[in-house]
N, C-alpha and C positions, 0 to 999 in steps of 0.2 A: 481381585482391583475394577476389573470393568464392570460386576454390576453393582459397587461400590458409586461407579462415576456414574453411571444408570443411576440410580437411586436420586444421585444429586441432583441430576438436570427435569430428571425426574416430579421433584418437589420445586424447582422454581417455578414449570410454568405451573403448576396446583396454584401454589403463591403468586402466580402473573396473574389469574381467573381465567386463565381460559378452558374456553369450552368449545370446540372446535366446532365451526361452520361447514354447511356442503362443502363449499370449495375451502381451505383451510391450509397456511403457507406456512415455512420456518424462515425466520434468517441465525445466519448461524458468522457470529464475526470470533475473530483474532482473542479479544480481548470486548472489556468493559471498561476499561477503561483509557485506552489511547481516544481524545478526540472524534479523531475522524473512523471512529467509530459511532463513536454517541451517534455522530453524526450519522450514520448509514442509516440506525435504526433510527433515527428520528423522520428521515424520510423515506422508509419500509412501512413502517409506525402510519403513517397520516396518507401512504397509499393505497392500504389495503385499509385503514377506514373510509377512502372515499371513494374506492372498489366493495368496497363488503364482505373483503374476505378478511377469516380469520386467522390474526398472526401470532404465534407463536416464539417469543426469542433467547439464544441461545449464545454462551462465550466461554470463550477456554476465560479459562489463571491466568492464562500467561503469552506470550505470544512464544510456539511452536508447541504449546498444549494440544497433541493430538491424541490423546488421549478424550479427554471429555468433546470434540469435537468428532471423531467417531461417536460417540453413547450419545449423540444429541440428533445425528442424525439415523441412529437406531432408534429413539425415541421417535421425530416425526415417522421412517419410516413402520415402525407401530399403530400410530393413528390414522394414516391413511394417508398425510400430506397429499394436495393435490402438484405440490412447490416446494421446491427447498435453493434458499437463495443461502452461498455461502463464502467466504472470503477463508480459503486453503490453507490451515496455517503450516501445514504442508504439501506440496502441493505432486505426492509421490505418493502418499504414507498414506491419503488419506483417497487415492481412485477407487479401492476394493469396495469400499462401502456410501459410496456413490452411484456402483456400478449396482451394486445391491437396491439403490433405491430409486434407480432408474425401470431397473426389472418390475422392483414393485409397484409403478406403473405411474411415479413422481418426476415431474422435470427439472429438473435440477441444473442451474446459473451461479455460478461463478459470480463473486463479485470482484472486483480489483487486482486477485490472482490468481492465473490462467492454472486449472489443473499441467498434470505431465506422462501424456500427452492429453492438448487442448478440445481433443472431443473424446474425453473421459465427462466429462460434464455434456450437456445438451446447446450450453450458451453458455458468453464468461463477452461481462459486460464492464468495464475497463476502463481507461485510461491506457496512451496507448506508453506505457512505461518505456521504451524504448528510445522512443521523442521527447520522454519527459528528462528523460537525462540530456539528450542527443543537446537539447536546448540549455541549459545548465554547464554541460561544458563549449559548448559554443560559446558561451556566455564570458566563461572565465577569461578563455583563454581571451577572445578579443577582448577583456579587462588588463590581461596581464600585459599584453602590446607586447612588445618582443624579448621580454623577461616571462615568457611563458615559455622559451625555450631552456630559462631554469630556476623551473618551476620545483619546489618540494610537495608532490602531491600525496598527503593520506588520504582515506576510504574510509568508512567508515559503515559497514555493513548490518546487513541483517543478522544473523544467525549464521551454524554451518552447517544447515541441510542446505542454502544454496537454494531457496524457491523461485522462480520463474520472479517475479517479482522483485527479488534481490540483485540477482544478475544481470536486469534487463537493464533497469533504473544504472547500476556501476561499467557495465557495460557501454552502455545510452553516452553516458557521462567523460568513460573515456573514449568512445570514437570520437564526441563531439569536443575532444579539446585535439584529435589531433593521434593519438597514441592505438597502436594495432592492437586489437585486443582476441585476437588470437580464435580462442575457443571460446564463443560466444556466450554458452551455458557453465561457462567453466571461471569462477570469482581467482583470481592470483595467478594467471600463468603467464604474465604482462612481463614483457623482459624492458625493457623501456626503464632507466638507469633515476628518473623523475619521480618512478613511485617511491617514496619511503616502505607504504605498506599499509595491509590491510587490517583491522578487526573488529573486532560485533559487538551491535550495541541493543540488541533485542531489541530496537527501536525504543528507547526509554531516555529518557534523562542521562537518570544514572552511569547505564551504558555507554551512553554516547562521553558523560565526563573520565568512563575507566576505562575509552577505549584512546580518546583522544590522550590520557594522560601518556595509556601505555606508548606510543608513539612518538610522542615526542621525546620518551628515552630514546630513540631509535635516534632519531634527530629533532633537536630542538630548535632548527630552523624549520620547518613546513609553514609554508606559504599561501595553501591553499585547498585543502578541506570540503572534502565529499562528503556526505549522510544520507542514511539512505530514507531519512524523516526530518521533521521538526524537531518534536522534545529529542531523539539523538543530539539535532544543533545546537539545539538549549545547553546539552549541556557537557560537548564539543568551547561552545562561547566557556563556560562558566573553567571548565579546565585549562583554557587557553587567559585566561581571567585569572588565575591562580600562578600561574605561572609568571603572569607580565607580557602575555602575548598574546592579547588582545586586536592589537591594533596592528595594519599589517598585512592581516592574515584574511583572506577569501576566505567566507564559509558557506558552500552553495547545497542545497536542496531538494525535494519534493515534497511536496502534499498539497500546499497551500489552504492550510487553516486559517481561520483569524488570528488565533498566536504566531503562525509561525509572521501573519502578510504582516503584523507589528515591530514581529522582531525583522521586516527586512527596513521596515520607519524608524526601528532603533538603533540598525547598525548592524545588528547583532548577524545576520545574513544577506549574503549580498544580494542573493536572488535567488527564488526558490518555482516550481511548475509545480501549479497549481491542475490539484483534481477535482473533481463533484462528487464524491459519494452520495449523495441527498440524490443530485441525477441515478447512479448509477443506479442504487437500489428503488424509486420510484421506476423505475422501467425495467426495473424484474419481476416486480408485483405485478405490472400491468400485462406481460409477459407470460406470467402465474392466468389473472385472468383469459386473457388468450385463449391460452392452453384449453383452460377446463371447460372454454364453450365451443370451441372450434376441433381441437383437439392441433391445430397452428401454431409451429415452435418460431423464436427467434430468427433473425438472418442475419451473419454480419457481416459488419460494412466490408466495400468492397474491397480485395486484394489483402484483409484481415482476415485469422482468425479468430477475430471476438469482433465483438458489439462496439464500435470506438467512441466514451463517452468525454473527450475530449481535452485539452490539457495550452495554458493560459501561462507562461512570464510572469515574472513580476519580479520587477524589480525600480530602484529609486537610480540606479545609474545606466541608463538602457545605453548599448553600443551599436553602432551600426551595422544591421544584416541580420539581428538579431529583434524579429518582434515582442514588446513588451508591451506592459501594462502598469503603472505609479503600482503603489502599496496602497494609494489611496481611492482608487477606482479599484485593486483587490481586497477592500475590508469590501468594498458596495457588490462582490459577489462571492467571497468564501464559501466556498463549500454547494454554494445551493442545486 
């Protein structure tokens, strides 16, 4: 099986016409269908061209596809890549192979999702995912006002692996809403009666719809929905609509892609925390160039174990005490 995956990845590089230069790098994303990773690839490709770096790109077949990502890292090692940018689909399972890459002399930078432990990579360029969750939690609490005490909350997470980006956003949202999150690395250990339940979406519209349907079966009076990302939010909205419940339910999310920002304007999503994947990727390429030329590695943001690429709350229903910009303003910035 491993040989098959490796062959597939190698074939994709050959078709892309990658002829590795003196400084070559790899970008490995979770999938090549999620718009977030499409934008990340766009940023990495433009930065690589600007910096004279030959870039090979790889992607899993689905969110959670560890084997293909492992095979991609192995291919990058074999090619002598100077740097590897990776959004790990499993922040624990990929640690051994990225350790091999570092031992081979490659600079490994995680994008968007931290490894566990974080220092399994040389650096991480990411949103402060916990803060992204806190912002939408604070907004939802303020938006509901006194009714926050009677909220019925559905949480639509990523997958059963509970990778860092998943529990950070989920826990941040709950913390922002004022709910005790117990173990911050464990999803679902809360005992607050306002939580109807958690379900997984794989970060996709189909998954969001399915998870929302499942939770509505538990309690049809859900009035607040947290989603791991905007594709899942779009699916959740479709499920609510099919049940005739799209009115009076707040949906909050994280990503800030142009489609998601448009969903803010359309009233599908109440608020979302915008990330900047293009910046993550372009900064990653610049770090690889610096490393190739000087041996210098990136430095974390003050007080954090990663380089913070920023987060911005987007909503057309601003609340006191939670800084935000409108969807019209967000469309000018989405994923820049």
